C-alpha positions in Angstrom: 40.5 -62.8 20.0 37.9 -65.1 20.7 36.2 -66.4 17.5 32.8 -67.1 16.7 31.8 -70.8 16.0 30.3 -71.8 12.7 26.7 -72.3 14.1 26.7 -69.0 15.9 27.5 -67.3 12.5 24.9 -69.1 10.6 22.2 -68.3 13.7 23.1 -64.7 13.4 22.8 -64.8 9.6 19.3 -66.4 10.0 18.2 -63.8 12.5 19.2 -61.0 10.0 17.4 -62.5 7.1 14.2 -62.8 9.3 14.4 -59.0 10.1 15.0 -57.9 6.6 13.0 -55.6 4.8 11.2 -56.5 1.5 13.6 -57.8 -1.2 14.9 -55.6 -4.0 13.5 -56.8 -7.3 16.1 -57.7 -10.2 17.0 -54.8 -12.6 14.7 -56.2 -15.1 11.9 -56.1 -13.1 12.1 -52.5 -11.7 8.7 -51.0 -11.9 9.8 -47.1 -10.9 11.9 -45.5 -13.5 13.6 -42.1 -12.7 12.3 -39.9 -15.7 13.5 -36.5 -14.6 14.8 -34.5 -11.3 14.1 -30.8 -10.7 17.0 -29.4 -8.8 15.3 -26.8 -6.3 16.9 -23.9 -4.6 16.1 -25.2 -1.2 15.1 -28.4 0.5 11.7 -29.6 -0.9 9.6 -29.9 2.0 6.0 -30.4 0.9 4.5 -30.5 -2.7 1.0 -30.2 -4.2 0.2 -31.5 -7.7 -2.4 -31.0 -10.4 -2.6 -32.7 -13.6 0.2 -31.0 -14.9 1.9 -28.6 -12.2 3.9 -29.2 -9.2 3.9 -26.6 -6.4 6.9 -26.9 -4.1 7.7 -25.6 -0.6 11.3 -25.1 -0.9 12.1 -24.4 3.0 14.7 -21.3 2.8 14.3 -21.2 -1.0 10.5 -20.0 -0.9 8.5 -22.0 -3.3 8.6 -22.8 -6.9 6.1 -24.5 -9.7 7.1 -26.8 -12.4 5.4 -28.4 -15.2 6.0 -32.1 -14.6 4.7 -33.0 -18.2 7.1 -30.7 -20.1 9.9 -30.9 -17.2 10.0 -27.1 -17.2 10.3 -24.7 -14.4 7.3 -22.0 -14.3 8.5 -20.0 -11.6 10.6 -19.8 -8.6 9.8 -17.3 -5.6 11.3 -16.3 -2.7 10.3 -12.8 -1.5 9.8 -12.5 2.1 9.6 -16.2 2.8 12.0 -17.6 5.7 11.2 -21.3 5.6 8.4 -22.7 3.2 7.5 -26.1 5.0 3.9 -26.6 3.8 2.0 -25.8 0.7 -1.6 -26.3 -0.6 -3.3 -25.0 -3.6 -7.3 -24.3 -3.9 -7.5 -24.9 -7.4 -10.8 -23.2 -8.2 -9.9 -19.5 -7.0 -6.0 -20.4 -7.7 -5.2 -19.4 -4.2 -1.9 -20.9 -3.1 -1.2 -21.2 0.7 2.3 -21.6 1.9 3.3 -22.1 5.4 6.4 -19.9 6.6 7.1 -22.0 9.7 9.8 -19.7 11.0 8.8 -16.4 9.8 8.5 -13.5 12.3 6.0 -14.7 13.5 4.9 -17.8 11.9 2.4 -17.5 9.3 0.4 -18.9 6.2 1.4 -16.7 3.2 -1.1 -16.5 0.4 -0.7 -15.9 -3.3 -3.1 -15.6 -6.4 -1.6 -18.2 -8.7 -3.9 -17.6 -11.8 -0.9 -16.9 -13.9 1.4 -19.6 -12.2 4.4 -17.6 -13.8 3.6 -14.6 -11.9 2.3 -15.1 -8.4 0.8 -12.1 -6.5 0.7 -11.8 -2.8 -2.6 -11.7 -1.2 -2.9 -10.7 2.6 -1.1 -13.4 4.9 -2.7 -15.1 7.6 -1.1 -14.2 10.9 -2.1 -15.2 14.6 -2.7 -18.8 16.0 -0.5 -20.2 13.2 2.5 -21.5 15.0 3.1 -25.2 14.8 1.2 -26.1 11.9 1.5 -29.7 10.6 -0.7 -29.9 7.4 -2.8 -27.7 5.7 -5.7 -28.4 3.1 -7.8 -26.0 1.2 -11.2 -26.6 -0.8 -13.8 -24.4 -2.5 -16.2 -22.9 0.0 -19.4 -21.2 -0.3 -19.9 -17.4 -1.7 -16.4 -17.6 -3.2 -14.8 -18.2 0.2 -12.0 -20.8 0.4 -12.3 -23.6 3.0 -9.0 -23.8 5.1 -8.3 -26.7 7.5 -5.2 -27.3 9.6 -3.7 -29.2 12.4 -1.2 -27.4 14.5 0.8 -28.4 18.0 2.0 -25.4 19.9 0.3 -23.8 22.8 -2.2 -26.6 22.5 -2.9 -29.6 20.1 -5.8 -28.3 17.7 -7.8 -28.8 14.5 -8.7 -25.6 12.8 -11.3 -24.9 10.4 -12.0 -21.4 8.9 -13.2 -19.5 5.8 -10.5 -17.2 3.8 -11.9 -14.3 1.6 -8.6 -13.2 0.2 -7.9 -10.7 3.3 -8.9 -12.7 6.5 -9.4 -16.1 7.8 -12.3 -16.3 9.9 -12.6 -19.2 12.1 -15.5 -21.5 11.9 -14.5 -24.0 14.7 -11.2 -24.9 16.7 -11.1 -28.2 18.5 -8.3 -28.5 21.2 -9.5 -31.3 23.4 -6.4 -33.5 22.4 -3.9 -34.9 24.9 -1.5 -35.8 22.0 0.3 -34.2 19.1 -1.7 -34.2 15.8 0.0 -34.7 12.6 -1.0 -35.4 8.9 -5.2 -35.7 8.5 -7.7 -36.2 5.9 -11.5 -35.6 6.0 -14.8 -36.0 4.3 -18.2 -34.4 4.7 -18.5 -35.5 8.4 -15.4 -36.6 9.9 -11.8 -35.9 10.5 -9.3 -38.6 10.3 -6.2 -37.7 12.4 -2.8 -39.2 12.6 -2.6 -39.3 16.5 0.9 -40.0 17.2 1.5 -43.2 19.2 -2.2 -43.7 19.5 -2.7 -44.3 15.8 -5.8 -43.3 14.0 -8.4 -41.0 15.6 -11.8 -40.3 14.2 -13.7 -37.2 15.6 -16.9 -35.4 14.3 -16.6 -32.2 12.3 -19.8 -31.0 13.7 -18.8 -31.4 17.3 -15.3 -32.4 17.7 -16.1 -35.4 19.6 -14.3 -38.7 19.3 -16.0 -41.3 17.3 -13.2 -43.9 17.5 -9.3 -44.5 18.1 -7.5 -47.4 16.4 -4.1 -48.1 17.5 -1.3 -48.8 15.1 2.1 -50.6 15.8 4.2 -47.4 15.4 3.8 -43.5 15.5 1.0 -42.4 13.3 2.2 -39.3 10.9 -0.1 -39.1 7.9 -3.5 -40.6 6.8 -5.2 -40.9 3.5 -8.7 -42.1 3.1 -9.9 -44.0 0.0 -13.2 -45.4 0.0 -13.7 -47.3 3.3 -10.1 -47.7 4.2 -7.7 -45.6 5.9 -4.0 -45.6 5.1 -1.5 -44.7 7.8 2.3 -44.0 7.8 3.4 -45.3 10.9 7.0 -44.0 11.2 9.4 -46.6 12.2 6.7 -49.3 11.9 6.1 -48.6 8.1 2.5 -48.4 7.3 -1.0 -49.8 8.4 -4.3 -50.1 6.5 -7.5 -49.9 8.5 -10.9 -50.9 7.4 -13.3 -48.0 8.4 -16.6 -49.4 7.2 -17.9 -49.3 10.7 -16.6 -45.8 11.6 -17.1 -46.6 15.3 -15.4 -49.7 15.2 -12.6 -49.5 12.6 -10.5 -52.7 12.3 -6.7 -52.7 11.4 -6.2 -55.2 8.5 -2.6 -54.9 7.8 0.6 -53.6 9.0 3.8 -53.8 7.2 7.3 -52.5 7.8 9.6 -50.6 5.6 13.1 -49.4 6.2 13.7 -45.8 7.4 10.8 -43.7 8.8 7.7 -43.8 6.6 6.4 -40.1 6.4 3.8 -39.8 3.6 1.6 -42.0 1.5 -0.6 -41.7 -1.7 -2.7 -44.0 -3.7 -3.9 -44.5 -7.4 -6.1 -47.4 -8.5 -4.3 -50.5 -7.1 -1.0 -48.9 -6.4 0.1 -47.4 -3.2 3.5 -45.1 -2.9 5.2 -44.6 0.6 8.0 -41.9 1.2 10.1 -43.7 3.7 12.8 -40.8 4.8 16.3 -42.3 4.3 15.0 -45.4 2.7 13.5 -43.5 -0.5 10.2 -44.6 -2.0 8.2 -47.7 -1.9 5.7 -49.0 -4.4 3.0 -51.9 -3.5 0.3 -53.4 -5.0 -2.9 -53.0 -2.7 -5.4 -55.4 -4.5 -5.6 -57.2 -1.4 -5.7 -54.8 1.2 -5.0 -57.3 3.9 -1.7 -58.1 2.2 -0.1 -55.5 0.1 2.6 -56.6 -2.2 6.0 -55.0 -2.4 6.8 -54.3 -6.1 9.6 -51.8 -5.9 12.0 -49.3 -4.0 13.7 -46.2 -5.3 16.6 -45.7 -3.2 17.8 -42.2 -1.8 21.3 -42.7 -3.7 19.1 -41.8 -7.0 16.8 -39.3 -5.5 17.8 -38.0 -1.9 16.0 -38.3 1.5 12.3 -38.3 0.8 9.9 -36.0 2.6 6.4 -36.4 0.5 5.3 -38.6 -2.4 2.1 -38.0 -4.6 0.8 -40.3 -7.5 -1.0 -39.1 -10.6 -1.7 -41.2 -13.7 1.2 -43.6 -13.1 3.6 -40.5 -12.5 5.1 -40.4 -9.0 6.1 -36.8 -7.9 8.7 -37.0 -4.7 9.8 -34.0 -2.7 13.3 -34.7 -1.3 16.1 -33.1 0.2 17.8 -32.6 -3.1 14.9 -31.5 -5.4 11.8 -33.0 -6.7 11.9 -36.4 -8.4 9.5 -37.5 -11.3 9.1 -41.2 -11.3 7.2 -43.1 -13.8 5.6 -46.7 -13.1 6.5 -49.1 -15.8 3.5 -51.4 -16.1 
């Protein structure tokens, strides 16, 4: 067998170090502590949190609700659900939307959760609901619920409609997209869309016309808008931060890699958390948006493959293949 020379070994080691991800902090410097773990019936695919409750889409296990302050299960509901993949709560009307991706047919199932321990089924939403990627819901006018979603099936589209407890009435559907749409965020004027390998797409809510398109290094899968910045999970290229002060000419100001495939992102004050699939959850200090500082990482060996992460009052809630993890930031 031919042996490698010492210089070659040193060069290989140097190359490995140069490609390394953020260094792990020493145990005494850990900022994220695993405080509780909720073992779910199915894989926790998606979550929605309020100040005390976490709503969990559990794939073949239906959905569940936990009180993450008291660490107690409130309910577990599986009736008639094949694969709960997405979950969204409109808090004012207590309307819960659960996307059953592989139902017959794919549909958005709706529930009145005024009493979280006793969900009451409402009329489900069927038709034009295949291939949904993300759902958001907000209080609408005259007691209606405004429902938004992106989907990729017969066409790539952005949908907005009003739900009255019985029917979802379309207000507009935009379909002029050449590539798949994934996660999104919105304000009163614009949609901010994770537009696959093309990065961040901003369109007008009123007309659907493109305002700007900003490339990122990877494959944009989720977006979060806070103040004048867009935070993008960029799959195999970690995450990007884009300054959107000039909405027509956004500027990418930061791009940092994480190990694994980044999937979801959330922020609170100067903390940012990133779920990165097989590499767990990352915590960053984003005081300087141009140079986020890596603080800590929670490994999958402790919590499982991570799907979605949300942050509230220094508590991090993570949906994983093993269940739901509750982490606390130790300042």
